[in-house]
C-alpha positions in Angstrom: 15.6 -29.0 -40.5 19.4 -28.9 -40.4 21.2 -29.5 -37.1 22.6 -26.1 -36.2 26.0 -25.9 -34.6 26.8 -23.7 -31.5 28.2 -20.9 -33.7 25.0 -20.8 -35.7 22.7 -20.4 -32.7 21.4 -17.2 -31.0 19.2 -17.5 -27.9 17.2 -14.3 -27.4 14.6 -13.3 -24.8 12.1 -10.7 -25.9 11.4 -8.6 -22.8 9.6 -5.4 -22.1 6.6 -3.8 -20.4 3.1 -4.9 -21.3 2.0 -3.3 -24.6 5.5 -2.7 -25.9 4.8 -5.1 -28.8 6.9 -8.2 -28.1 4.4 -10.7 -29.5 3.9 -8.6 -32.6 7.7 -8.3 -33.1 8.0 -12.1 -32.7 5.4 -12.6 -35.4 7.3 -10.3 -37.7 10.6 -12.1 -37.0 9.1 -15.5 -37.7 7.5 -14.1 -40.9 10.9 -12.7 -42.1 12.5 -16.1 -41.4 9.8 -17.9 -43.3 8.6 -19.9 -40.3 5.1 -18.4 -40.9 3.7 -17.5 -44.3 1.3 -14.9 -43.0 1.6 -12.6 -40.0 -1.0 -12.9 -37.3 -2.1 -10.1 -35.0 -3.3 -10.0 -31.4 -6.7 -8.6 -32.2 -7.4 -11.6 -34.5 -6.1 -14.0 -31.9 -4.0 -15.8 -34.5 -0.4 -15.1 -33.4 2.1 -17.9 -33.1 2.9 -16.7 -29.6 0.0 -16.1 -27.2 -1.9 -19.1 -28.4 -3.6 -20.2 -25.1 -7.3 -19.5 -24.6 -6.6 -17.5 -21.4 -4.2 -15.2 -23.4 -6.9 -14.7 -26.1 -9.4 -13.8 -23.3 -6.9 -11.3 -21.7 -5.5 -10.0 -24.9 -2.0 -10.2 -23.5 0.9 -12.6 -22.9 0.4 -14.7 -19.8 3.1 -17.4 -20.4 6.6 -17.3 -21.9 6.5 -18.8 -25.4 9.4 -20.6 -27.0 9.8 -19.8 -30.7 12.5 -20.0 -33.4 13.2 -18.5 -36.8 15.9 -19.1 -39.4 17.7 -16.2 -41.0 20.8 -16.0 -43.1 21.9 -19.5 -42.2 21.5 -18.9 -38.5 18.8 -20.1 -36.1 17.4 -17.6 -33.7 15.7 -19.2 -30.7 13.3 -16.5 -29.4 11.4 -16.6 -26.1 8.4 -14.2 -26.0 7.9 -13.2 -22.4 4.9 -11.6 -20.5 5.2 -7.9 -19.9 3.2 -7.7 -16.6 5.2 -8.0 -13.4 2.5 -10.5 -12.2 3.9 -13.0 -14.7 7.6 -12.3 -14.1 8.4 -16.0 -13.7 8.3 -16.3 -17.5 10.9 -13.5 -17.9 13.3 -15.0 -15.3 13.2 -18.6 -16.7 13.7 -17.2 -20.2 16.7 -15.0 -19.2 18.2 -18.0 -17.5 18.8 -19.8 -20.9 19.2 -16.7 -23.2 22.4 -15.1 -24.3 20.8 -11.7 -25.3 17.8 -9.8 -24.1 16.0 -7.9 -26.8 14.4 -5.2 -24.7 11.3 -3.5 -26.4 10.3 0.0 -25.5 7.1 1.7 -26.7 8.0 5.0 -28.4 4.9 6.6 -26.9 5.2 5.2 -23.4 9.0 5.5 -23.2 11.0 4.0 -20.3 8.4 2.6 -17.8 8.9 1.4 -14.3 9.0 -2.1 -15.6 12.2 -1.2 -17.4 14.0 -0.8 -14.1 12.7 -4.1 -12.7 13.5 -6.1 -15.9 17.0 -4.5 -16.3 17.7 -5.8 -12.8 17.0 -9.3 -13.9 19.3 -9.0 -16.9 22.0 -7.8 -14.5 21.4 -10.8 -12.3 21.9 -13.2 -15.2 24.6 -11.2 -16.8 22.6 -10.9 -20.0 23.6 -8.5 -22.7 20.8 -6.1 -23.8 19.8 -4.7 -27.2 17.1 -2.0 -27.1 14.4 -1.8 -29.8 12.2 1.4 -29.7 9.0 0.1 -31.2 5.7 1.6 -32.3 7.4 4.6 -33.9 4.3 4.8 -36.2 2.2 5.8 -33.1 0.8 9.3 -33.2 2.3 10.1 -29.8 5.7 8.5 -30.6 8.5 10.4 -28.9 11.8 8.7 -29.8 14.1 11.5 -28.4 12.5 11.4 -25.0 12.8 7.6 -24.9 16.5 7.7 -25.7 17.0 10.5 -23.2 15.4 8.3 -20.5 17.6 5.4 -21.5 20.7 7.5 -21.2 19.5 8.7 -17.8 19.3 5.1 -16.7 22.2 3.5 -18.5 24.5 6.5 -19.2 26.7 6.4 -22.3 26.3 2.6 -22.5 23.0 3.2 -24.3 24.2 3.9 -27.9 22.1 4.6 -30.9 22.6 2.4 -33.9 19.7 4.0 -35.6 17.4 7.0 -35.3 14.0 7.7 -37.0 13.6 10.5 -39.5 9.9 11.0 -39.1 8.4 9.3 -36.0 4.6 9.4 -35.9 1.8 8.3 -38.2 4.0 8.9 -41.3 7.0 6.9 -40.0 8.8 5.1 -42.8 12.5 5.7 -42.6 15.6 5.5 -40.2 19.2 6.5 -40.4 21.5 3.6 -39.6 24.8 5.1 -38.2 26.6 1.7 -38.3 25.9 1.2 -42.0 25.7 5.0 -42.6 22.7 4.5 -44.8 19.0 5.4 -44.8 16.5 2.6 -44.7 13.1 3.5 -46.2 10.0 1.4 -46.4 6.8 1.3 -48.4 3.4 1.1 -46.7 3.6 -2.7 -46.3 7.1 -2.6 -44.6 9.2 -5.7 -45.3 12.2 -5.2 -47.5 13.5 -1.5 -47.4 15.2 0.5 -50.0 18.7 1.4 -48.9 19.6 5.0 -49.8 22.3 7.6 -49.1 21.7 9.7 -46.1 20.0 13.0 -47.0 22.1 16.2 -46.7 19.7 17.4 -44.0 20.7 14.5 -41.8 24.4 14.1 -42.5 25.6 16.2 -39.6 23.5 14.4 -37.0 24.3 11.0 -38.6 28.1 11.8 -38.5 27.9 12.8 -34.9 26.1 9.6 -33.8 28.4 7.5 -36.0 31.5 9.0 -34.3 29.9 8.3 -30.9 29.3 4.7 -31.9 32.8 4.3 -33.2 34.2 5.6 -29.9 31.9 3.2 -27.9 33.0 0.3 -30.0 36.7 1.1 -29.7 36.5 1.4 -25.9 35.8 -2.3 -25.6 39.0 -3.5 -27.2 42.6 -2.3 -26.7 43.6 -3.1 -30.3 40.6 -1.3 -31.7 41.3 1.7 -29.4 44.9 1.9 -30.8 43.6 1.6 -34.3 41.0 4.3 -33.7 43.7 6.7 -32.4 45.9 5.9 -35.4 43.2 6.0 -38.2 40.6 8.2 -36.5 37.9 5.8 -37.4 36.9 2.1 -37.7 35.4 0.1 -40.5 32.1 -1.7 -40.2 33.6 -5.1 -39.3 35.9 -3.6 -36.7 32.9 -1.7 -35.2 31.0 -5.0 -35.1 33.8 -6.6 -33.2 33.9 -3.8 -30.6 30.1 -3.7 -30.3 30.0 -7.5 -29.7 32.7 -7.2 -26.9 30.8 -4.3 -25.4 27.6 -6.4 -25.4 29.2 -9.4 -23.8 30.8 -7.2 -21.1 27.5 -5.3 -20.6 29.3 -2.1 -21.4 27.3 -1.2 -24.6 23.5 -1.4 -25.2 22.7 -0.8 -28.9 19.4 1.1 -29.7 17.4 0.1 -32.8 14.2 1.5 -34.3 11.3 -0.6 -35.4 7.6 -0.7 -36.2 6.9 -4.4 -35.5 3.3 -4.0 -36.7 4.3 -2.7 -40.1 7.4 -4.9 -40.3 9.7 -1.9 -40.6 13.3 -2.2 -39.3 12.7 -5.9 -38.2 14.9 -7.4 -41.0 17.8 -5.0 -40.4 17.7 -5.7 -36.6 17.7 -9.5 -37.3 20.7 -9.1 -39.5 22.4 -7.3 -36.6 21.5 -10.0 -34.1 22.8 -12.6 -36.5 26.1 -10.8 -37.0 26.7 -9.2 -33.5 24.6 -10.8 -30.8 26.8 -13.3 -28.8 26.3 -17.0 -29.2 26.3 -19.3 -26.1 29.9 -20.3 -26.6 31.0 -16.6 -26.5 29.4 -16.0 -23.2 31.0 -16.8 -19.8 31.1 -20.6 -19.5 28.2 -21.9 -17.5 28.9 -23.6 -14.2 27.2 -26.5 -12.5 26.1 -26.4 -8.8 29.5 -27.4 -7.7 31.1 -24.5 -9.5 32.6 -26.6 -12.3 32.7 -25.0 -15.7 30.8 -26.9 -18.4 31.9 -26.1 -21.9 29.3 -25.6 -24.6 30.9 -28.5 -26.6 28.8 -30.5 -29.1 31.3 -33.3 -28.7 31.0 -33.4 -24.9 28.7 -35.6 -22.7 25.0 -35.0 -23.4 23.3 -32.8 -20.8 20.1 -30.7 -20.9 18.6 -28.2 -18.4 14.8 -28.0 -18.2 13.8 -24.4 -17.7 10.0 -24.6 -18.3 7.2 -27.2 -18.3 3.7 -26.9 -19.5 0.7 -29.1 -20.2 -0.5 -28.8 -23.7 -3.9 -29.9 -25.2 -3.6 -33.2 -27.2 0.1 -33.5 -26.2 0.3 -33.7 -22.4 3.3 -32.4 -20.5 6.0 -30.7 -22.5 9.5 -30.1 -21.1 11.4 -27.2 -22.6 15.2 -27.4 -22.4 18.5 -26.0 -23.3 21.2 -28.4 -24.5 24.1 -27.5 -22.2 26.6 -30.0 -23.6 27.0 -32.6 -26.2 24.5 -33.8 -28.7 21.1 -35.3 -27.9 19.2 -37.6 -30.2 15.7 -38.9 -30.5 15.3 -42.1 -28.5 18.3 -41.3 -26.2 18.2 -42.2 -22.5 19.3 -39.6 -20.0 19.5 -39.7 -16.2 17.6 -37.1 -14.1 20.1 -35.9 -11.4 17.3 -35.1 -9.0 15.6 -38.4 -8.9 18.3 -40.7 -10.5 15.5 -42.0 -12.8 16.1 -42.7 -16.4 14.2 -40.6 -18.9 13.9 -41.4 -22.6 13.8 -38.5 -25.2 11.2 -40.2 -27.3 10.6 -37.2 -29.5 12.5 -33.9 -30.0 11.0 -30.7 -31.3 12.0 -27.2 -32.4 9.1 -25.1 -31.2 7.3 -22.1 -32.6 4.5 -21.6 -30.1 2.1 -24.5 -30.6 3.7 -25.3 -33.9 6.3 -28.0 -33.4 8.9 -29.3 -35.9 10.1 -32.8 -35.2 13.9 -33.1 -35.4 16.3 -36.1 -34.9 19.0 -34.3 -32.9 20.2 -31.1 -31.3 23.5 -29.9 -30.1 25.0 -27.8 -27.3 23.6 -24.3 -27.2 20.2 -25.1 -28.8 16.7 -24.8 -27.3 14.0 -27.4 -27.9 11.2 -29.5 -26.3 10.4 -33.1 -25.6 7.2 -34.8 -24.3 6.1 -37.6 -22.0 8.9 -37.6 -19.6 8.0 -39.6 -16.5 9.2 -37.4 -13.6 11.0 -34.3 -14.9 10.3 -30.8 -13.6 11.4 -27.2 -14.1 15.1 -26.9 -12.9 16.0 -30.5 -13.5 19.2 -31.5 -15.2 19.3 -34.6 -17.4 22.7 -36.2 -18.3 24.0 -39.0 -20.3 25.3 -42.0 -18.3 28.5 -41.3 -16.4 27.9 -37.5 -15.9 26.8 -36.1 -12.6 26.5 -32.4 -13.5 23.6 -30.5 -12.0 23.0 -27.0 -13.1 21.8 -24.4 -10.5 18.1 -24.0 -10.1 16.5 -20.8 -11.4 15.7 -18.5 -8.4 12.2 -17.0 -8.7 11.1 -13.9 -6.8 9.3 -14.1 -3.5 5.5 -14.0 -3.7 3.7 -10.7 -3.1 0.1 -11.7 -2.9 -1.8 -14.5 -1.1 -5.2 -15.9 -0.9 -6.9 -18.9 0.6 -8.6 -21.2 -1.9 -11.3 -23.9 -1.6 -13.6 -25.7 -4.0 -17.2 -24.6 -4.1 -18.3 -28.3 -3.7 -17.1 -30.2 -0.8 -15.3 -33.4 -1.6 -13.3 -31.9 -4.5 -10.3 -30.9 -2.3 -8.1 -33.6 -3.7 -8.8 -32.7 -7.3 -8.1 -29.1 -6.5 -4.8 -30.0 -4.9 -3.7 -31.9 -8.0 -4.6 -29.0 -10.3 -2.8 -26.5 -8.1 0.4 -28.7 -8.0 0.3 -29.0 -11.8 0.0 -25.2 -12.2 2.8 -24.5 -9.8 4.9 -26.8 -11.9 4.1 -24.8 -15.0 4.6 -21.5 -13.2 7.0 -21.8 -10.2 6.0 -18.3 -9.0 2.8 -19.9 -7.8 3.5 -21.3 -4.3 1.0 -23.7 -2.9 0.9 -24.0 0.9 -1.3 -26.6 2.6 -1.2 -24.9 6.0 -1.8 -27.2 8.9 -1.5 -24.1 11.2 -4.1 -22.0 9.5 -6.3 -25.0 8.3 -6.4 -23.4 4.8 -4.9 -24.0 1.4 -3.0 -20.8 0.6 -2.0 -19.8 -2.9 0.9 -17.3 -3.1 1.6 -15.4 -6.3 3.0 -12.2 -7.8 -0.2 -10.1 -7.6 -4.0 -10.1 -7.6 -4.2 -10.4 -11.4 -1.8 -13.4 -11.3 -4.0 -15.2 -8.9 -7.2 -14.2 -10.7 -5.7 -15.7 -13.8 -5.1 -18.9 -12.0 -8.8 -19.0 -10.9 -10.0 -18.4 -14.5 -7.8 -21.2 -15.8 -9.0 -23.7 -13.2 -12.6 -22.8 -13.8 -12.4 -22.7 -17.7 -9.9 -25.4 -18.4 -10.3 -27.8 -15.5 -14.0 -27.1 -15.0 -13.6 -26.8 -11.2 -15.5 -24.0 -9.4 -13.4 -22.5 -6.7 -13.7 -19.7 -4.2 -11.0 -17.3 -2.9 -11.4 -16.4 0.7 -9.4 -14.2 3.0 -6.2 -15.9 4.2 -5.5 -16.1 7.9 -2.4 -14.5 9.2 0.2 -16.9 10.7 0.6 -15.2 14.0 3.0 -16.5 16.7 2.7 -16.4 20.5 5.5 -15.9 23.0 6.0 -14.6 26.5 7.8 -11.5 27.9 8.6 -12.5 31.5 9.0 -15.7 33.6 6.2 -17.4 35.4 5.7 -20.6 37.5 2.9 -23.1 37.4 2.2 -26.6 38.6 -0.5 -29.1 37.7 -1.6 -32.4 39.1 -3.3 -34.9 36.8 -5.2 -37.5 38.8 -7.8 -39.9 37.5 -9.3 -43.0 39.1 -11.8 -45.2 37.3 -11.4 -48.7 38.6 -8.2 -50.6 38.1 -5.1 -48.7 37.3 -5.5 -44.9 37.5 -3.6 -41.9 36.2 -1.3 -39.7 38.2 1.3 -37.1 37.3 2.3 -33.9 39.0 4.6 -31.3 37.3 6.2 -28.1 38.5 7.6 -25.8 35.8 9.0 -22.3 35.3 8.8 -20.8 31.8 10.7 -17.7 30.6 11.5 -16.0 27.3 14.4 -17.6 25.4 17.1 -15.5 23.9 20.3 -16.8 22.2 23.3 -16.7 24.6 21.3 -16.6 27.8 23.0 -18.3 30.7 21.8 -21.4 32.7 18.7 -20.9 34.9 19.6 -20.4 38.5 17.0 -18.7 40.8 13.5 -17.2 40.6 11.2 -15.5 43.0 7.7 -16.8 42.9 5.0 -15.6 45.2 7.6 -14.2 47.6 9.6 -17.4 47.7 13.0 -18.1 46.1 13.2 -21.1 43.8 16.7 -22.3 43.0 17.2 -24.7 40.1 20.2 -26.7 38.8 20.6 -27.5 35.1 20.9 -31.3 34.8 20.4 -31.5 31.1 19.2 -29.2 28.3 17.4 -30.1 25.0 17.2 -27.4 22.4 14.5 -27.9 19.8 14.4 -25.9 16.5 10.7 -25.4 15.8 9.4 -26.1 12.3 7.6 -22.7 12.4 10.6 -20.7 13.6 12.1 -20.0 16.9 13.1 -22.5 19.7 11.8 -24.4 22.6 14.5 -25.1 25.2 13.6 -27.9 27.7 15.7 -27.9 30.9 15.7 -30.9 33.3 16.2 -29.6 36.9 14.6 -32.5 38.7 16.2 -33.2 42.1 16.1 -36.4 44.1 14.2 -38.4 41.5 10.9 -36.6 42.1 10.0 -37.5 38.6 11.6 -40.5 36.9 13.7 -39.5 33.8 11.6 -41.8 31.7 8.6 -39.5 32.0 10.4 -36.3 30.9 9.8 -37.0 27.1 6.1 -37.3 27.9 6.2 -33.9 29.6 8.1 -32.4 26.7 5.5 -33.9 24.3 2.6 -32.3 26.2 4.3 -28.9 26.1 5.1 -29.2 22.4 1.5 -30.0 21.6 0.4 -26.9 23.5 3.0 -24.9 21.6 1.4 -26.1 18.3 -1.8 -24.5 19.4 -0.9 -21.5 21.6 -3.1 -20.6 24.6 -3.9 -17.1 23.3 -5.2 -17.6 19.7 -4.3 -21.1 18.8 -1.2 -19.9 16.9 2.2 -21.5 17.2 4.2 -20.5 20.2 8.0 -19.9 20.0 11.2 -18.8 21.8 10.4 -20.2 25.3 12.6 -22.0 27.9 10.8 -24.5 30.1 12.4 -25.6 33.4 10.9 -28.7 35.0 12.1 -28.5 38.6 9.8 -30.7 40.7 6.8 -33.0 40.7 5.4 -36.2 42.1 4.8 -39.8 40.9 2.6 -42.7 42.0 4.2 -46.1 42.1 1.3 -47.7 40.3 -0.8 -45.0 38.6 2.0 -42.8 37.0 2.4 -43.3 33.3 3.4 -41.3 30.2 -0.1 -40.0 29.4 -0.5 -38.7 32.9 2.7 -36.6 32.7 1.9 -35.5 29.2 -1.4 -34.0 30.3 0.2 -32.5 33.5 3.0 -30.9 31.4 0.6 -29.5 28.9 -1.7 -28.0 31.5 1.1 -26.6 33.6 2.5 -24.9 30.5 -0.9 -23.5 29.5 -1.3 -21.9 33.0 2.2 -20.5 33.2 2.0 -19.1 29.6 -1.0 -17.0 30.5 0.8 -15.6 33.5 4.0 -14.7 31.7 2.8 -11.5 30.0 2.1 -13.3 26.7 2.3 -11.4 23.4 1.1 -12.1 19.9 3.7 -11.7 17.2 2.9 -10.9 13.6 5.0 -11.5 10.5 6.7 -8.4 9.2 7.8 -8.1 5.6 10.5 -5.9 4.0 8.8 -4.0 1.2 10.6 -2.1 -1.6 8.4 0.2 -3.8 9.6 1.7 -7.0 7.5 4.7 -7.8 7.6 7.8 -10.0 8.3 10.9 -8.0 4.8 12.4 -8.8 3.1 9.6 -6.8 5.6 9.6 -3.9 3.4 11.4 -1.4 0.3 9.2 -2.0 2.3 6.0 -1.8 4.0 7.1 1.5 0.7 8.0 3.0 -0.8 4.7 2.0 2.1 2.8 3.6 1.9 4.7 6.8 -1.8 3.9 6.9 -0.7 0.2 6.8 1.5 0.6 10.0 4.6 0.7 7.8 8.0 1.6 9.4 9.7 3.6 6.6 13.4 2.7 6.6 14.7 4.6 3.7 14.1 6.6 0.5 16.4 7.1 -2.4 16.4 7.7 -6.2 17.2 4.8 -8.5 17.0 4.7 -12.3 14.8 7.8 -12.5 12.3 6.4 -9.9 12.0 6.8 -6.1 12.6 3.7 -4.1 10.9 3.4 -0.7 12.1 0.7 1.7 9.8 -0.1 4.6 8.8 -2.9 7.0 5.1 -3.6 6.8 3.0 -6.2 8.7 1.6 -8.9 6.5 -1.8 -8.3 7.9 -1.7 -4.9 6.2 -0.5 -6.0 2.8 -3.8 -7.6 1.7 -4.5 -6.5 -1.9 -1.7 -4.0 -1.8 -0.8 -4.7 -5.4 -4.3 -3.5 -6.4 -4.1 -0.4 -4.2 -0.7 0.5 -5.4 -1.7 0.2 -9.1 -4.8 2.4 -8.4 -2.7 5.1 -6.6 -0.1 5.3 -9.4 -2.1 4.4 -12.5 -0.1 1.2 -12.8 3.3 3.0 -12.8 4.8 1.5 -9.6 6.1 -1.9 -8.7 7.1 -3.5 -5.5 8.7 -6.5 -4.0 8.2 -8.1 -0.5 10.1 -10.6 1.5 9.6 -12.0 5.0 11.9 -10.3 7.5 10.9 -11.0 11.1 8.2 -11.4 13.7 7.3 -8.5 15.9 4.8 -7.9 18.7 1.5 -6.5 17.6 0.3 -3.3 19.2 -1.9 -3.7 22.3 -5.1 -2.7 20.7 -4.7 -5.2 17.9 -3.8 -7.9 20.4 -7.0 -7.2 22.3 -9.0 -7.4 19.1 -7.4 -10.7 18.1 -8.1 -12.2 21.5 -11.7 -11.3 21.3 -12.1 -12.7 17.8 -10.5 -15.9 18.9 -12.7 -16.2 21.9 -15.8 -15.6 19.8 -14.7 -18.2 17.3 -14.1 -20.7 20.0 -17.6 -20.0 21.5 -19.2 -20.6 18.1 -17.5 -24.0 17.7 -18.8 -25.0 21.1 
């Protein structure tokens, strides 16, 4: 294979809702480019993309698949992405290295809720979009409605390049208003006949052609002046204007295809070759320091790893984009995360699980290598002397969680290794070994996402696992001040143990003044701040430890032991064993013994005094609250609202966005269990949501009583 230069490369992400036909289109594009000699199909499980067993079982894309095709002396790097929101990680990593998003829409499903979500990701990465209305041969194809919906969402930026003459079962022709020709196919698709536009279509074609000319001219001042002078633009001038509109995200061309019948695919590839921007035409990428790194084949060698996977018979594969310079087989690069040297022992151009070995690749290209020692997704590898580090890809917050354990005891370590490997392949899996909850928690994008993980572990790794209900990471705090003291005294021959501690605890709030006086059991206690230690707690919130000891009642050397005892009790709160937070502890008095006092004595005394005071300080259980955004068609708005309110949601706002209703609410994590499944059931799969941790809030009194009883019962069982 030739070494393609930056101006000969196009990096294109195939995105769209599940069932829109991305994998089928990819197959047709590879066939048209001669990379495959025969088109596969999903039902036969022989497509170049979707080659994993789990994808064959599910009948859908689970992973993003790197592909390439060669067409008219250009190389098109394609990344076929999953359509389900559960597997959005593949979409995001693909957009991070692509210069165009080819957005497929099903002509019979039209603009779906996923369109809104995915278009947000293209906006985030600044990726130009080309729309392809697919499945025009479907009996329920409705091209006009699809275009209408696109225009409702994107306004006049969505511009038709083509429109079909006869959508439906007999579909076989489109009018191309850029070329001003009719493309017509035989039953087998492929190469079309190019004919003059029929008289019956000339008025409509002319109208759409003029709209396209105006849209193209609007993106370039010189073209606009020329348009005013001449009243029109030629084809090359239109291409120039369309390309500028694409790059500026001011123009989104609309094409017509039937990927399954290979109709319109060739013409669309021609357009992508001629008009879609190459990497060097897009805004110059920046490293983490904000320095611009030119896409220069003569610059220092640098690659960015956007995806890793473990492939049968091959091991770990790292997929990368060449950000600068030229890389060659056998080259040594430095990983900027670990500073370790990595050797590119083999380089591949990839088409699914078909890999073509190459000797070198240059800036702008996408490829793969194998057997790197310690390179992960988001790593940058540079030639010696360069210290560039490209920004990590930000993946969305998890929306679903479950606890996981092996069916057979003793296989926890094996399970942990498998989970860490799978999180490396799909960074939207987040693995949490929770010391607090004493559970391994797997976080993901939805129930289907995690069920897929379970199937993979059981079928590929042959490890039987169970999903169990995850515990909620509650927190404990206090709402008023309280005093307590505790004397620890133990004598058992020889040196004994003695330590006595007097403390006051109170809720901590940022900006509160020094402690001064308190009334306890009718008596005033005055304290003086002789030293304050603020401790940011690993689980959130603070512990503020104030030394108010007067007259040496407790030697300063014992204060760290008192603090340690209090901290240990905060790690296992007195109410439910949950972490405690946001408390100020004032140690104001105590007693020592000249012989028997030691650190363990004061640690125990501090712990027990804190435990007693905590229960007297009107303690409250706090629960994690998440900010939830739901995008839902208006028809289902009432049902979704009712369901949220049944989950103790606090509705914060509602507004229309992109033809959908957006509900913003704060919802307790305890009420979000299996929400993705419920939402899908309520809306026939037409709604999507995101959730992100927001804050901790006190649980209602009845729920606190219930949690206390459950904890007491669990403690009694353990005893």
